[in-house]
C-alpha positions in Angstrom: -5.4 -156.6 -123.3 -4.2 -153.1 -124.5 -7.8 -152.0 -124.9 -8.5 -153.0 -121.3 -5.6 -151.0 -120.0 -6.6 -148.0 -122.0 -10.2 -148.2 -120.8 -9.1 -148.6 -117.1 -6.6 -145.6 -117.5 -9.3 -143.4 -119.1 -11.8 -144.2 -116.3 -9.2 -143.6 -113.6 -8.3 -140.2 -115.1 -12.0 -139.2 -115.3 -12.6 -140.2 -111.7 -9.6 -138.3 -110.4 -10.7 -135.2 -112.3 -14.3 -135.4 -110.9 -13.2 -135.8 -107.3 -10.5 -133.1 -107.6 -12.8 -130.4 -109.1 -15.5 -131.0 -106.4 -13.4 -129.2 -103.8 -13.2 -125.9 -105.5 -16.1 -123.3 -105.6 -18.7 -123.6 -108.4 -17.8 -122.1 -111.8 -20.3 -119.2 -111.5 -18.8 -117.8 -108.3 -15.9 -115.6 -109.4 -14.4 -112.2 -108.8 -11.5 -110.3 -110.3 -8.5 -109.6 -108.1 -5.2 -107.8 -108.6 -2.1 -109.6 -107.5 -0.4 -107.9 -104.5 3.4 -107.6 -104.2 4.9 -111.0 -103.1 1.6 -112.8 -103.5 1.4 -116.3 -105.0 -1.5 -118.3 -106.5 -1.6 -120.4 -103.4 -2.0 -117.3 -101.3 -4.7 -115.9 -103.5 -6.6 -119.2 -103.4 -6.5 -119.2 -99.6 -7.6 -115.6 -99.4 -10.5 -115.8 -101.8 -11.8 -119.4 -101.3 -10.7 -120.1 -97.7 -13.0 -123.1 -97.2 -11.9 -124.9 -100.4 -9.0 -127.1 -101.3 -6.2 -124.6 -102.3 -4.8 -127.0 -104.9 -8.1 -127.2 -106.8 -8.6 -123.4 -106.6 -5.1 -122.8 -108.0 -5.8 -125.1 -110.8 -9.1 -123.3 -111.5 -7.3 -119.9 -111.5 -4.7 -121.2 -113.9 -7.3 -122.6 -116.3 -9.7 -119.6 -116.0 -6.9 -117.1 -116.9 -5.1 -119.2 -119.5 -1.9 -119.1 -117.5 0.9 -121.1 -119.0 2.6 -121.6 -115.6 1.3 -121.2 -112.1 3.1 -117.9 -111.5 1.8 -114.3 -111.4 3.2 -110.8 -111.5 2.3 -107.9 -109.1 -0.6 -105.9 -110.5 -1.8 -108.7 -112.7 -5.6 -109.0 -112.8 -7.0 -112.5 -112.3 -10.5 -114.1 -112.4 -10.7 -116.3 -109.3 -13.3 -118.5 -107.7 -14.8 -117.4 -104.4 -16.8 -118.9 -101.6 -19.8 -116.9 -102.6 
């Protein structure tokens, strides 16, 4: 019984991850931007990948830059996905 629950949970997590990542631009399409005063990751995601799901783009920015939290500082350089 416990093994069945574990397998179902693992499968569910994998499916959610696959569908969520499909909305952000492909891995190879990136650029480096400098954070503007008052800008947020959400704003950067909308500016740089306007046709994509902002949540997925923010997650990709956090992962690509090794950010411990989804916050940024003015002047900080970030690798971000783009629409190509």
